[in-house]
C-alpha positions as CSV (number, residue, x, y, z in Angstrom):
1,X,94.0,93.1,93.4
2,X,91.4,91.9,90.9
3,X,87.8,91.3,92.1
4,X,85.7,88.6,90.7
5,X,82.0,88.7,90.1
6,X,79.8,87.2,92.7
7,X,78.1,83.9,91.8
8,X,74.3,83.9,91.8
9,X,74.3,81.9,95.0
10,X,76.5,84.5,96.7
11,X,74.3,87.3,95.4
12,X,71.3,85.5,96.8
13,X,73.0,85.1,100.2
14,X,73.9,88.8,100.2
15,X,70.2,89.6,99.4
16,X,69.1,87.3,102.2
17,X,71.6,89.0,104.5
18,X,70.2,92.4,103.7
19,X,66.6,91.2,104.2
20,X,67.5,89.7,107.6
21,X,69.2,93.0,108.6
22,X,66.0,94.9,107.7
23,X,63.9,92.4,109.6
24,X,66.0,92.8,112.7
25,X,65.9,96.6,112.4
26,X,62.1,96.6,112.0
27,X,61.7,94.4,115.0
28,X,63.8,96.8,117.1
29,X,61.8,99.7,115.9
30,X,58.5,97.9,116.8
31,X,59.9,97.1,120.3
32,X,60.9,100.7,120.8
33,X,57.4,101.8,119.9
34,X,55.9,99.3,122.3
35,X,58.3,100.5,125.1
36,X,57.2,104.1,124.5
37,X,53.5,103.2,124.6
38,X,54.0,101.1,127.8
39,X,55.7,104.2,129.4
40,X,52.8,106.4,128.4
41,X,50.4,103.8,129.8
42,X,52.3,103.7,133.1
43,X,52.4,107.5,133.4
44,X,48.6,107.6,132.7
45,X,47.9,105.0,135.3
46,X,49.9,106.9,137.9
47,X,47.9,110.0,137.3
48,X,44.6,108.2,137.3
49,X,45.5,106.4,140.5
50,X,45.6,109.8,142.2
51,X,41.8,110.1,141.6
52,X,38.9,108.4,143.3
53,X,38.1,105.1,141.4
54,X,34.5,106.3,141.0
55,X,35.5,109.6,139.5
56,X,34.7,110.2,135.8
57,X,37.3,111.0,133.2
58,X,37.0,111.5,129.5
59,X,38.2,108.8,127.2
60,X,38.7,109.2,123.4
61,X,37.0,106.6,121.2
62,X,37.8,107.6,117.7
63,X,37.0,111.3,117.4
64,X,34.4,111.3,120.2
65,X,35.1,111.6,123.9
66,X,33.0,109.6,126.5
67,X,32.9,109.8,130.2
68,X,34.2,106.7,132.0
69,X,34.9,105.7,135.5
70,X,38.6,105.8,136.5
71,X,38.4,102.2,137.6
72,X,37.2,101.1,134.1
73,X,39.9,103.1,132.4
74,X,42.6,101.7,134.7
75,X,41.4,98.2,133.9
76,X,41.5,98.9,130.2
77,X,45.0,100.3,130.5
78,X,46.2,97.2,132.4
79,X,44.8,94.9,129.7
80,X,46.4,96.9,127.0
81,X,49.7,96.9,128.8
82,X,49.5,93.1,129.2
83,X,48.9,92.6,125.5
84,X,51.7,94.9,124.6
85,X,54.1,93.1,126.9
86,X,53.2,89.8,125.3
87,X,53.8,91.4,121.9
88,X,57.1,92.8,123.0
89,X,58.3,89.4,124.3
90,X,57.3,87.9,120.9
91,X,59.3,90.5,119.0
92,X,62.2,90.1,121.3
93,X,62.3,86.4,120.6
94,X,61.9,86.9,116.9
95,X,64.8,89.5,117.0
96,X,67.0,87.0,118.8
97,X,66.3,84.2,116.3
98,X,66.8,86.5,113.3
99,X,70.0,88.0,114.8
100,X,71.4,84.5,115.3
101,X,70.5,83.6,111.7
102,X,72.0,86.9,110.5
103,X,75.3,86.2,112.3
104,X,75.5,82.7,110.9
105,X,74.8,83.9,107.4
106,X,77.4,86.6,107.7
107,X,80.0,84.2,108.9
108,X,79.2,81.7,106.2
109,X,79.2,84.3,103.5
110,X,82.5,85.9,104.8
111,X,84.1,82.5,104.7
112,X,82.9,81.7,101.2
113,X,84.1,85.1,99.9
114,X,87.5,84.9,101.5
115,X,88.0,81.3,100.3
116,X,87.1,82.2,96.7
117,X,89.3,85.3,96.3
118,X,91.6,85.0,93.3
119,X,95.3,84.6,94.3
120,X,98.0,86.8,92.8
């Protein structure tokens, strides 16, 4: 079976397909990182909740550690978790949109390539 060369339009679509695949993969990686961070925050909150809210703990700020009240640290962790959850929802939405576009492009390209195969 002889193979024909891809047209510039087909080559461009394949390039776009690869870019979309990479975008979806990057979004999945970012979501996994956010999930990991949210798990760490949850574990930290559980441990801090075992302490009196007025107790002092040490918090890293850059390369320096400062004493802070447990209640303040818990509040900061809750705010950080809320922001990460919003970010995760945004990435999830972007992933869904890009996955849909990827599947549509794959179907279109597959159809174009199968329709333009040389017959023997």
